[in-house]
Each structure stands twice: as C-alpha cells, then as structure tokens.
VEXDREN-2710 file (C-alpha; in Angstrom, 1 decimal):
% VEXDREN-2710
k/r/px/py/pz
1/MET/37.2/10.3/65.0
2/SER/37.7/13.1/62.5
3/SER/36.0/14.1/59.3
4/GLU/37.5/16.2/56.6
5/VAL/35.9/19.4/55.2
6/ARG/36.8/19.6/51.5
7/VAL/36.2/22.4/48.8
8/PRO/33.0/21.1/46.8
9/GLU/33.0/20.6/43.3
10/LEU/33.5/23.9/41.7
11/PRO/31.3/25.2/38.6
12/GLU/32.5/24.4/35.2
13/SER/35.3/26.7/34.0
14/VAL/36.1/27.7/37.5
15/SER/39.5/26.4/38.5
16/ASP/39.8/27.7/41.9
17/ALA/38.2/29.9/44.8
18/THR/39.3/32.2/47.5
19/VAL/38.6/31.4/51.2
20/LEU/36.4/34.5/52.0
21/SER/35.4/34.1/55.7
22/TRP/35.1/31.4/58.6
23/HIS/31.7/31.5/60.4
24/ILE/33.0/29.0/63.1
25/GLN/36.3/28.7/65.0
26/PRO/38.3/25.8/66.3
27/GLY/36.7/24.4/69.3
28/GLU/33.3/25.6/68.5
29/ALA/30.3/22.9/68.3
30/ILE/28.8/22.6/65.0
31/LYS/25.6/20.8/63.7
32/LYS/25.4/19.2/60.3
33/GLY/24.4/21.7/57.5
34/ASP/25.7/24.6/59.6
35/ASN/27.4/27.2/57.2
36/LEU/31.1/26.8/58.1
37/VAL/32.9/28.8/55.5
38/GLU/32.3/31.1/52.5
39/LEU/34.4/30.6/49.2
40/GLU/34.5/33.4/46.6
41/THR/34.8/32.7/43.0
42/ASP/34.9/35.2/40.1
43/LYS/31.0/34.8/39.8
44/VAL/29.3/33.7/43.1
45/ILE/29.9/33.0/46.7
46/LEU/29.7/29.3/47.7
47/GLU/28.7/28.2/51.2
48/VAL/30.4/25.1/52.5
49/PRO/28.2/23.2/55.0
50/ALA/29.2/21.0/57.9
51/PRO/28.9/17.3/56.9
52/MET/28.2/16.2/60.4
53/ASP/27.9/17.1/64.0
54/GLY/30.7/17.8/66.2
55/VAL/33.5/20.2/67.0
56/LEU/35.4/22.3/64.4
57/GLY/39.1/21.1/64.8
58/GLU/42.1/22.5/62.7
59/ILE/41.5/24.7/60.0
60/ARG/43.8/24.0/57.0
61/SER/42.8/26.9/54.7
62/LYS/42.7/30.3/56.1
63/GLU/40.9/33.5/55.0
64/GLY/42.5/34.7/51.7
65/ASP/43.9/31.5/50.7
66/VAL/43.2/30.2/47.2
67/VAL/41.9/26.6/47.2
68/GLN/40.9/24.2/44.5
69/ALA/38.3/21.5/44.2
70/GLU/38.7/18.6/46.7
71/GLU/41.4/20.4/48.8
72/ILE/40.9/20.2/52.6
73/LEU/39.7/23.2/54.4
74/ALA/39.3/22.0/58.0
75/LEU/38.9/18.9/60.0
76/ILE/35.8/18.2/62.2
77/GLU/36.0/16.1/65.6
78/ALA/33.1/13.9/66.6
79/GLY/31.6/14.8/69.9
80/ALA/30.5/17.8/71.9
81/ALA/32.5/21.1/72.5
82/PRO/34.3/21.2/75.8
83/ALA/32.4/22.7/78.5
84/ARG/33.4/26.5/79.2
85/ALA/33.6/28.0/82.6
86/ALA/30.3/28.8/84.3
87/SER/29.2/32.2/84.0
88/GLN/26.2/34.3/85.0
89/PRO/23.2/33.9/82.8
90/LYS/22.7/36.5/80.4
91/LYS/19.4/38.2/80.4
92/GLN/17.7/38.0/76.9
93/SER/16.2/41.2/75.5
94/THR/12.7/41.1/74.7
95/PRO/11.6/42.2/71.1
96/ALA/10.5/45.6/72.4
97/GLU/13.9/46.0/74.2
98/LYS/16.0/45.3/71.0
99/PRO/16.0/48.6/69.4
100/ALA/16.4/50.5/72.5
101/LYS/19.4/48.2/73.5
102/ALA/20.8/48.6/69.9
103/ALA/20.4/52.4/70.2
104/ARG/22.4/52.7/73.5
105/GLN/25.0/50.5/72.3
106/ALA/25.4/52.4/69.0
107/THR/25.9/55.7/70.9
108/SER/28.0/54.3/73.9
109/GLY/31.3/55.2/72.0
110/ASN/32.6/51.8/72.4
111/THR/33.6/49.6/69.6
112/LYS/32.7/46.4/71.5
113/SER/29.6/45.5/73.3
114/ALA/30.1/45.6/77.2
115/LYS/29.3/41.8/76.9
116/THR/30.6/40.1/74.0
117/PRO/29.7/36.4/73.7
118/ASP/32.3/33.8/73.5
119/ALA/31.1/32.3/70.3
120/ALA/31.1/34.5/67.1
121/PRO/27.4/35.5/66.2
122/LEU/25.7/33.7/63.1
123/VAL/25.4/36.2/60.3
124/THR/24.0/35.7/56.7
125/PRO/26.2/36.6/54.0
126/SER/24.4/39.7/53.0
127/ALA/24.4/40.8/56.5
128/ARG/28.0/40.2/56.9
129/ARG/29.0/42.1/53.9
130/LEU/26.9/45.2/55.3
131/VAL/28.5/44.7/58.5
132/SER/32.0/44.9/57.1
133/GLU/31.3/47.8/54.8
134/MET/29.6/49.8/57.7
135/GLN/32.5/48.8/60.1
136/LEU/30.0/47.6/62.6
137/ASP/30.5/45.0/65.6
138/ALA/28.2/42.0/64.9
139/HIS/28.0/41.2/68.8
140/GLU/25.9/44.6/69.3
141/ILE/23.5/43.6/66.6
142/PRO/20.4/41.7/67.7
143/GLY/19.6/38.6/65.4
144/SER/16.0/37.8/64.5
145/GLY/16.8/34.8/62.4
146/ARG/16.9/31.1/63.3
147/ASP/19.3/30.5/66.4
148/GLY/19.6/34.1/66.8
149/ARG/21.2/34.6/63.2
150/ILE/21.7/38.1/62.1
151/GLN/19.9/39.2/58.9
152/LYS/20.2/42.0/56.7
153/SER/17.1/43.4/58.0
154/ASP/18.5/43.3/61.4
155/VAL/21.5/45.5/60.4
156/LEU/19.3/48.0/58.9
157/ALA/17.2/48.2/61.9
158/TYR/20.2/48.6/64.0
159/LEU/21.4/51.5/62.0
160/ASP/17.9/53.1/61.9
161/ALA/18.1/52.7/65.9
162/ARG/21.4/54.4/65.9
163/GLU/20.3/57.2/63.8
164/ALA/17.4/57.7/65.9
165/ALA/19.4/57.8/69.0
166/ALA/21.8/60.3/67.5
167/GLU/19.0/62.5/66.4
168/ALA/17.4/62.4/69.9
169/ASP/20.8/63.5/71.3
170/ASP/21.1/66.1/68.5
171/VAL/24.5/64.7/68.0
172/SER/26.0/63.0/65.0
173/PRO/27.9/59.8/66.1
174/ALA/31.7/60.6/66.0
175/VAL/33.8/58.0/64.3
176/GLY/37.5/59.0/64.9
177/ASP/37.8/62.7/64.0
178/ALA/35.1/62.5/61.6
179/HIS/31.4/62.9/62.0
180/VAL/28.9/60.8/60.2
181/LEU/25.5/62.6/59.7
182/PRO/22.3/60.7/60.0
183/ALA/21.6/59.5/56.4
184/ASP/20.7/56.5/54.5
185/VAL/22.7/53.3/54.3
186/GLU/24.4/54.3/50.9
187/THR/25.5/57.6/52.2
188/LEU/26.6/56.1/55.4
189/ILE/28.9/53.6/53.4
190/THR/30.5/56.2/51.5
191/ALA/31.0/58.5/54.4
192/GLN/33.1/56.0/56.5
193/PRO/36.6/57.5/57.1
194/ILE/39.4/55.8/55.5
195/ALA/42.8/54.9/57.0
196/ARG/45.3/57.8/56.5
197/LEU/48.1/55.9/54.7
198/SER/49.8/59.1/53.2
199/GLY/50.5/60.5/56.6
200/GLU/49.3/63.9/55.3
201/ALA/46.6/65.7/57.0
202/GLY/43.5/66.1/54.9
203/ARG/44.8/63.7/52.1
204/PRO/43.6/60.3/53.2
205/GLU/44.2/57.1/51.1
206/GLN/43.1/53.4/51.4
207/ARG/44.5/50.4/49.5
208/VAL/42.0/47.6/49.1
209/PRO/42.5/44.5/47.0
210/MET/39.9/43.9/44.5
211/THR/37.4/41.0/45.1
212/ARG/37.5/38.2/42.7
213/LEU/33.9/39.3/41.1
214/ARG/35.4/42.9/40.6
215/ALA/38.6/41.3/39.2
216/ARG/36.8/39.2/36.8
217/ILE/34.7/42.0/35.6
218/ALA/37.8/44.2/34.9
219/GLU/39.3/41.0/33.1
220/ARG/36.2/40.6/30.9
221/LEU/35.9/44.3/30.0
222/VAL/39.5/44.6/28.9
223/GLN/39.0/41.2/27.0
224/ALA/36.0/42.8/25.2
225/GLN/38.0/45.9/24.3
226/GLN/40.9/43.8/23.0
227/HIS/39.0/41.0/21.0
228/ALA/36.0/42.6/19.7
229/ALA/35.6/45.3/17.1
230/MET/33.0/47.4/19.0
231/LEU/30.9/50.1/17.5
232/THR/28.0/51.8/18.9
233/THR/24.8/53.2/17.4
234/PHE/22.1/55.2/18.6
235/ASN/18.7/56.1/18.4
236/GLU/15.6/57.5/20.5
237/VAL/12.4/56.2/21.2
238/ASP/8.9/58.0/22.2
239/LEU/7.7/55.8/25.0
240/THR/4.2/57.6/25.0
241/ALA/2.4/54.5/23.8
242/ILE/4.1/52.1/26.4
243/MET/3.6/54.7/29.3
244/ALA/-0.3/54.7/28.4
245/LEU/-0.6/51.1/28.0
246/ARG/1.1/50.4/31.5
247/GLU/-1.3/53.1/33.2
248/THR/-4.3/51.5/31.7
249/TYR/-3.4/47.9/32.7
250/LYS/-0.7/48.1/35.5
251/ALA/-3.4/47.7/38.4
252/ARG/-5.0/44.7/36.7
253/PHE/-1.6/43.3/35.5
254/GLU/-0.5/43.3/39.2
255/GLN/-3.7/41.9/40.6
256/ARG/-3.7/38.9/38.2
257/HIS/0.0/38.1/38.0
258/GLY/1.1/39.2/41.4
259/VAL/4.2/41.3/39.9
260/ARG/4.5/44.9/38.7
261/LEU/4.2/45.9/35.0
262/GLY/7.6/47.4/34.3
263/PHE/9.4/48.7/31.2
264/MET/11.8/45.7/30.9
265/SER/9.3/43.1/29.7
266/PHE/8.4/45.5/26.8
267/PHE/12.0/46.0/25.9
268/ILE/12.8/42.3/26.0
269/LYS/9.8/41.4/23.9
270/ALA/11.0/44.2/21.4
271/ALA/14.5/42.9/21.5
272/ILE/13.4/39.3/20.7
273/GLU/11.2/40.4/17.6
274/ALA/14.2/42.2/16.5
275/LEU/16.6/39.3/16.9
276/GLN/14.4/37.2/15.0
277/ARG/14.4/39.5/12.0
278/PHE/18.3/39.9/12.4
279/PRO/19.9/36.7/13.7
280/VAL/23.5/37.7/13.3
281/VAL/22.8/40.2/16.4
282/ASN/21.9/36.9/18.4
283/ALA/25.1/35.2/17.2
284/SER/28.6/34.7/18.6
285/VAL/32.1/34.4/17.3
286/ASP/34.2/31.4/17.9
287/ASP/37.6/31.6/16.5
288/THR/36.7/31.9/12.8
289/ASP/33.3/30.6/13.0
290/ILE/29.9/32.4/13.6
291/ILE/27.4/30.5/15.9
292/TYR/23.9/31.5/15.2
293/HIS/21.7/30.6/18.2
294/GLY/18.0/29.4/17.7
295/TYR/17.1/30.3/21.2
296/TYR/17.0/33.8/23.1
297/ASP/18.5/33.8/26.6
298/ILE/18.8/37.4/27.5
299/GLY/21.3/38.7/30.0
300/ILE/19.9/41.5/32.4
301/ALA/22.7/43.6/34.0
302/VAL/21.9/44.2/37.6
303/SER/23.8/46.1/40.1
304/SER/24.8/44.1/43.2
305/PRO/26.7/45.1/46.4
306/ARG/29.7/43.1/44.8
307/GLY/29.4/44.6/41.6
308/LEU/27.4/44.4/38.1
309/VAL/26.3/40.8/37.4
310/VAL/24.3/39.7/34.4
311/PRO/22.0/36.8/35.3
312/ILE/20.4/35.1/32.2
313/LEU/16.8/34.8/31.5
314/ARG/16.5/31.8/29.5
315/ASN/14.1/31.1/26.4
316/CYS/12.6/34.6/26.5
317/ASP/10.7/33.9/23.4
318/GLN/8.7/31.4/25.1
319/LEU/7.6/33.6/28.2
320/SER/4.9/35.8/28.8
321/MET/5.4/39.3/29.9
322/ALA/4.3/38.4/33.4
323/ASP/7.1/35.6/33.5
324/ILE/9.6/38.2/32.3
325/GLU/8.7/40.5/35.0
326/LYS/8.7/37.9/37.5
327/GLY/12.3/36.6/36.5
328/VAL/13.6/40.3/36.5
329/ALA/12.3/41.0/40.0
330/GLU/13.7/37.6/41.3
331/PHE/17.1/38.2/39.8
332/GLY/17.2/41.8/41.6
333/ALA/16.5/40.2/44.8
334/LYS/19.0/37.5/44.4
335/ALA/21.7/40.0/43.2
336/LYS/21.0/42.1/46.6
337/ASP/21.4/39.2/48.9
338/GLY/24.2/37.5/47.0
339/SER/22.4/34.3/46.3
340/LEU/22.6/34.0/42.6
341/SER/23.8/30.8/41.2
342/TYR/26.7/30.0/38.9
343/GLU/24.1/28.6/36.4
344/GLU/22.0/31.9/36.4
345/LEU/25.2/33.7/35.5
346/THR/26.4/31.5/32.7
347/GLY/25.6/31.8/29.0
348/GLY/23.4/34.3/27.2
349/THR/23.0/35.4/23.5
350/PHE/22.1/38.9/24.0
351/SER/22.1/41.5/27.1
352/ILE/20.3/44.5/28.1
353/THR/21.6/47.0/30.7
354/ASN/19.6/50.0/32.1
355/GLY/21.8/52.9/33.0
356/GLY/18.6/55.0/33.3
357/VAL/17.8/53.9/37.0
358/PHE/20.9/55.6/37.9
359/GLY/20.1/58.7/35.9
360/SER/22.2/58.1/32.8
361/LEU/21.1/60.0/29.8
362/LEU/23.3/58.5/27.1
363/SER/26.1/55.9/27.3
364/THR/27.9/53.4/25.2
365/PRO/27.5/49.9/26.8
366/ILE/30.6/47.4/26.5
367/LEU/29.9/43.8/25.1
368/ASN/29.5/40.9/27.3
369/PRO/31.7/38.3/25.7
370/PRO/31.4/36.1/23.5
371/GLN/27.8/37.9/22.6
372/SER/28.0/40.1/19.6
373/ALA/25.5/42.9/20.8
374/ILE/24.0/44.7/24.0
375/LEU/21.1/47.2/24.2
376/GLY/21.6/50.1/26.4
377/MET/18.5/51.8/28.1
378/HIS/18.6/55.1/29.5
379/GLN/16.6/57.6/31.6
380/ILE/13.2/58.7/30.2
381/GLN/13.1/62.4/29.8
382/GLU/10.4/64.6/28.6
383/ARG/11.5/66.7/25.7
384/PRO/10.1/68.7/22.9
385/VAL/9.6/66.6/19.6
386/VAL/7.9/67.4/16.4
387/VAL/4.8/65.0/15.6
388/ASP/2.7/65.9/12.6
389/GLY/4.4/69.4/12.2
390/GLN/3.5/70.3/15.9
391/ILE/5.9/70.7/18.7
392/ILE/4.8/68.4/21.8
393/ALA/6.4/67.2/25.0
394/ALA/7.0/63.5/24.8
395/PRO/8.6/61.0/27.1
396/MET/11.8/60.1/25.2
397/MET/14.6/57.7/25.8
398/TYR/17.9/57.4/23.9
399/LEU/18.8/53.8/23.0
400/ALA/22.2/52.6/22.2
401/LEU/23.5/49.4/20.7
402/THR/26.9/48.3/20.9
403/TYR/27.8/45.6/18.4
404/ASP/30.8/43.5/17.4
405/HIS/31.6/44.8/13.9
406/ARG/33.4/41.7/12.9
407/ILE/30.1/39.9/12.2
408/VAL/27.3/42.7/12.5
409/ASP/27.4/45.3/9.8
410/GLY/26.4/48.8/10.5
411/ARG/23.2/48.3/8.2
412/GLU/22.1/45.6/10.4
413/ALA/22.8/47.2/13.6
414/VAL/21.0/50.4/12.6
415/GLN/17.8/48.5/11.3
416/PHE/18.0/46.3/14.5
417/LEU/17.7/49.3/16.6
418/VAL/15.0/51.0/14.1
419/ALA/12.9/47.5/14.7
420/ILE/13.0/47.9/18.4
421/LYS/12.1/51.6/18.3
422/GLU/9.1/50.8/16.0
423/SER/7.8/47.9/18.3
424/LEU/8.1/50.3/21.5
425/GLU/6.3/53.2/19.8
426/ASP/3.6/51.2/18.4
427/PRO/3.2/48.0/20.9
428/SER/0.5/46.4/18.7
429/ARG/3.5/45.5/16.2
430/LEU/4.4/43.0/19.2
431/LEU/1.1/41.3/19.0
432/LEU/0.7/41.3/15.2
433/ARG/4.5/40.6/14.6
434/VAL/4.8/43.2/12.0
END
C-alpha cells in the first residue's frame, strides 16, 4: 500500500514553489512527521512532513523542480525499510570526544569521513544552509539534536574545533590552492574559493542562480522604482535624551520584562505618534484610490542568511515598549534560523530599516510596496553641534524618509520627520502626546 506526498496548500498570492532539498532518499525508513523535503517560495521555506510511517518510494519532483499546490512530490510505501547487510557496530563518541573527533576530521585533508553512514544525516534547515555555504561534509559533524540531528550550533562548534586544530598545528587549513585563515564564520564564508570558470589564473568566476527570495527582492525593488514617485527627505536627531533614559532604566527594564531595552521601541513609538498626525504617510495606493489605514502594522527590515526580510509587527499602537522589544528580538531570531512564517511577512502599513547596525551613516531606503513611506535609521555618531550658542559633542543620527510623492506632499513628509525628531529629542512628548 502506498501513500502520496503532495505539495501543501500554498500561502495566498503564492502560485508555486521550488523543491529546495530532499532529506530522505528512496528506500529509507521514515516516521510520521519526519521532514521529507523543503520547498522554497519567494518569501518562506516550507517543510513537508511525512504523512505516515513507512519507506520512501519514488520521488516524483526532484530538487530544482517548480511545483504547485497538491502536486505529487513522492510516494511512501507502508512497511519497514529493507534490511541492510550486517556491518561492524560503530563505536559512539562520548560528548567529551566529539570536539576532538571533529577537529581530527577537519584537518585530515579528506573531503569525506572515513566511515560515512549509509543514511543521510538529519540536518536542520539553518544548519543545512550553513553546511552548504561553508562547503562542509555533514557526515563529519556530530549532531546534538533529537535522533542525532545536526543543528546550527553543532556546525559552529565543528568550525570552532577545526579552527582550534589548525591553530594548534600552526597551519591554515588548505582548500584547493587557497588557504583559509582562522576567522569567524562570516569571514570564512567570504573566504571560500570559487570555481575558476574563466580559465584564467587569478581571475575566478562563479555563476550562481538567485534564490527565489533574492529574485523576489529584486522584483519588488524594481517594481518600487517603476511604479512609485520616490523622493527622500533627511533630518538629524540628537539622541542624548534617549541614551540617558536607557542608561537610567535599562537594568530595571530588562529585569522586569526579560528583554533588553533597545532603540527600536523608541523609534516605533515616535513613528506611530507621527503617523497618527499625518495619516497619509500610513496610507497606500490602489490604482487611483488612496487607502487610509486605521491601524499601525510596522515592518521591521531584518537581515537574514537568505537576504533582507521585512516581518510585520502588528497593532503597534496597542503594544508597550516591552512588547515591541520582544517582538523585534523574536523576528531577529526567526530570520536567522529561517522560521519566519508567511503571515509574519505579509502586509504592513509603514516600514523601518536600520542601516546603522552595519555602519551606514546615510542612505536612501527604497519603499516596500504598496506602502507609501519607509523610515531609515543610521549609525549613531558623536558630532559637534551648537546648543544654546555653545558647541558640544552629541550622539547624532541622520534620519531618512523615503515617500511616495504621488500621495505624500513634501510638506507632509518634512513635518512627519520633524515630528519624529521632536519625540526622540524630548521623550516626554511620547507620554504626553504633544
């Protein structure tokens, strides 16, 4: 008896998906609920669980195939997997031996483990992406998760062990004819050699297809440029009062609410106050109509391993600063491990992006259609300013507001940004709403 594995119902407005990777191969035993395959849409990665116990039979949709809802992905046969030839029992490493074993494997010069198991190792999505980016062999990485599943922390521990072993031997691990110096993960990723497709020494090239998310980002950015009359206005804000307030209450805030008091909650609260005064900035264009939104769903631009994503913090006018900080922290964690849902990435009436975390001093953010405005935060930099006729050093930040000039006039955009500046420079305004 066989059962069909089908593409699940896709989120609204998503017409198809791409088969990203199969975790189980034909002939392998599976349990109900096991993650069989990952499907990539232009927003999120969907996991398809096994509907029953059995053995994976024929795979109908291979990696890279574009599939639609209810399309058959594979067949599952009832029963147990066929017995494999008897082999010598494999000695299990103790927790204390795992780092040493990983280090020995990492520096052995082999691309495969000496004892590769028959079945593919179980790997979480975030760990699998890191394994792929680092060009690692998952068989060499000890897994600490359920049923030996390899987690992202296991990959990072493996890399740490490899680096430690390389430093102990005072030799950088060779990869091809390049040498990767001991460094952090981000540097290691960029340091990986690429295939020499041009055939010219010292001039390597590599052609890599865009992921669906990257292609969707590109499509939306071009759409914003073509269909909106974007204009950007700038101002700067003195964050002396905000920084003093944070310094005074951050310990008590974190102790009471269990979350760090950051800058984002202040900016979101200031943005909501300004949006309520200038509702057209919270509106959107639908053909020849303007839709005014009586709610405040704020998109928070977050960098993820797959690209920039903008999860939506809904009904922000009804949230406390602690609720906002918790929501932003949760979005950051989900973006890193790829677990943001489609619903969390849909909608939004206004967006905020913070290029300052990467060191940006000034930028012109691009609209997130169909929204009519986006606020850009930047790096805090101590600069000389004149206060009451005296030159002092103050923590300053440039603010940028990109807006759709089709419905937002320059006067409204400038006043909106001034309202945010005033709220941040005098936080008591947020309490008194003046």
